[in-house]
N, C-alpha and C positions, 0 to 999 in steps of 0.2 A: 484639556480637561475643563469641564464646566463645573465649578466647585461652589458650593453654598457656604458662606462664612459661618453659618450656624453649626456646621459639622466639625468634628475633631479628627484631623487626618495627620498621622505621623509623617513628617517630611521624608523619612526613609522609605516609605511605601513606594513601590514602582507602579505608576499609573500611566496607561497608554494614552493615545490620542482619542479625542472625541468621546471621552468618558463623562457621563452626567451623574453627579452625586447630589442627592437631595439633602434637605436640612436634617439636623440631629442624627447624623450617622457617626459611627465610631470606626475608624480604620487604623489598625496597628501597623507597626513598622515593617514586619516581615510578611508583607502582603504583596502579591503581584496581580494587577488588574490589566488585562489586555485592551486593545482598542475597541471602541464602540460599545462598551458595556453601559448599562443603565442601573444605577443604584438608587432606589427610591428612598424615602425618608425613614428614619429610625432603624436603619440596618446596621448591624455590627459585623464587621469583617475582621477576624482576629488573626494573630500570628500563625503562619503556616498555610494560609488560604492562597490558592492559585486559580484565578478565573481566566478562562480563555476568551477569545474575541466574541463579542456579541451576547454575552450573558446578561440576563435581566433579572434583578432581584427586587421583590416587592416589599412594602413596609413591614418592619418588625422581625425580619428573618435574622438568624444568627449563623454565620458561616465560620467554622474553624474553632469552635469551643473545645476545651479539653475533654477527652473521653470520660464518660461516666462508667469507669471501670476501676475497681479498687486495686488492680494490679498495675495501673498506670503510675509511673514514678517520675513523671515530668520529662521523659525522653522526647527528643525532637521528632516531630512528625508533621505531616501535611494533609491537606484536603485539596483535591483538584476538581474543577468543574469544567466540562467540555464546552466547545463552541455552541453558541445559540441556545443553550439550556436556559429554561425559565424556572425560577424559584419563587413560589408565591408566598403569601403573607404568613409570617410567624413560623416558618420552617426552622428546625434546629439541626444543623449538619456538623457532626463532630469529626475531629482529626483522628488519625490512626494511633495505634499503640506499638509497642515493640514487636508485636506479631507480624505486622506488615509495614508499619511506619507510614501508612497512607490510607486515606479513604478516597475513593474515586467515583465520580459521576461522569458519564459520557456526554457525547454531543447530542444536541437536538432533543433533550429530555424535557418533560414537563413534570415538575415536582410541585404538586398542588398544596394548598394551605394546610398548615399545622402538621406536616409530615416530619417525622423524626428519622434521621439516618445516623445510626450509631457508628462507632469506631470500626475501621478496617472493612467496611462494606465496599463492594465493587459493583457499580451499576453500569450497564452497557449503554449503547447508543439507542436513541429513538424510543426510550422507555417512557411510560406514563405512570406516575405514582399518584393516585387520587387522594382526596382530602383525608387527613387524620390517619393515614397509614403509619404504623410504627415498625421500624426495622431494627432488630437487635444487632449485636456486633457480628462481624465476619460473614455477613450474608453476601452471596453472589447472585446478581440478577443479570441475565444475558439480554442481548439486543431485542428490541421490539416487544418486550414484556409489558403487559398492562395489569396493574394491581388495583382492584376496586377499593373504594373508600372504606375506612374504619377497619381495615384488615391489620392483623398483627402477625409478624413473621419471627419465628424462633431463631436464636443465634445459630450460625454455621449452616443454615439452610441454603440450598441452591435452587434457583428458579430458571428453567430453560428458556431459550429464545422463542418468541412468537406465542407466548402463553397468555391466557386471559384468566385472571383470578377474580372470582365473584366478590362483591362487597361484603364486608363483615366477616371474612374468612379468618380462621385461626390456622396458621401454617406451621406444622411441626415436622413435616417430612418434605423431602425434595419433590419438586414438580418437574416432570420431564418436558422437553420442548414440544411445541406445536399444539398443546392441549388447552381445554378449558377445565378449570378446577372450581368446585363449589361444595356446598353442603357441610354438615358437621357430623362426624369427622370429615375432614377434607377428602374429597373423592373425585374421580374422573367424571367429567360431565360432557365428554365428546371432544372431537378435534376442533381447533379454532379455525374452521374452514373459511369464515368470512374474513378474518384477519389475514389469512394466507392468500386468499384471492386478491385482496387489496394490495398485497406486497408482491404480486406477480407470480405466485405459484400456479402451475397449470392444474387442470382437473385431474390429469393422470398422477401428478405428484401428490395431490391431496388424497386421492383414492388409495395410493400406495401407503401413505401415512395412516389412514384410517384402518387399512388392513393390518398394519403392525399393531395398532392399539386395540383392535378387537381381540387379537391373540393375548396381548398383555393384560388387558383390563376387563374384558367382557366374558371370555370363555371359561373362566373359573380356574385357570392354571395358577400355580404359585409362580413367583417371579423367576426362579431358576428354570422351571419347566418352560415358561413362556419364552425366555431368552434363547433356549436351545431350539425351540420350534422356529422362532424368527430367523435365527442364523441359518437353519437348514432349508426352510420352506419359502422364505421371502428373498427375492432377488436383491443383490447388493445395490446400494445407491448411497449418495451422500446423506440423505435423510435417515435411512436405516442405520448407517454406520454411526451417525451422530447420536441417534437414540440409544443404540447399544452401548456406546462409549459413556454417555451420560449416566445411564442406569448402572453400568459396571463400576462407576466411580461415585455412586451415591452413598456416601458413608453413613448418612442418617436413615437410609432406606427411602422408598418412594411412597407417595400417597396411595390410598386405597383404590381398588377398582370397584365397578358397580356391583359385582357379585359378592363383595365383602361387606356390604352395608348392614 
């Protein structure tokens, strides 16, 4: 560990090899920091924080603060940050509550400056959360999602994998996988075809996904009608089955289609 004497580090904290800690940091005792992490200056890492190997945290961030939830009664909870995730300046990442007892951020994520991740959120791998995004409690964000800056996401919302959310969006409903979402109220803005190409999806797979979302969001069907048509008219595939499962479990409902603006 490369430690700066100007930081306050509880001796009970578990800190791995080749960890660099800058000045004026505060690290509490019930903290685990794996090998090769970089903690820049003025970072607070509080009880319950678990950082995997290669995490980098920039100045001013607070990881592991108590939930901003009036139901929280001091129960033990944690926050985990996956391998090689980057947390930029002044992010605030809160622990879980009795609902799940954990907030979780996956591997290889980029959490940009001033992002707030509230209690019991689950963020998948390879996600990008841009500047000033605010996530309320109990949100699920699946792998490879990209959230544009200044967006605000309502509690209990679920955002599917490979989605692209436009900057400044207000997210009150679930966003299915593979799509772009924008406008106010939040609406379907096409399939995230560029992102899918970058991640190895074939042209046929992308066309298949576009066909599904034309039925769901463009042709004017209600959600129940669209799901029946997709089940009967669209060939089964992992992408189709994932979309149908996601929408079938969307407790808050899904965002609007283009015909409903």
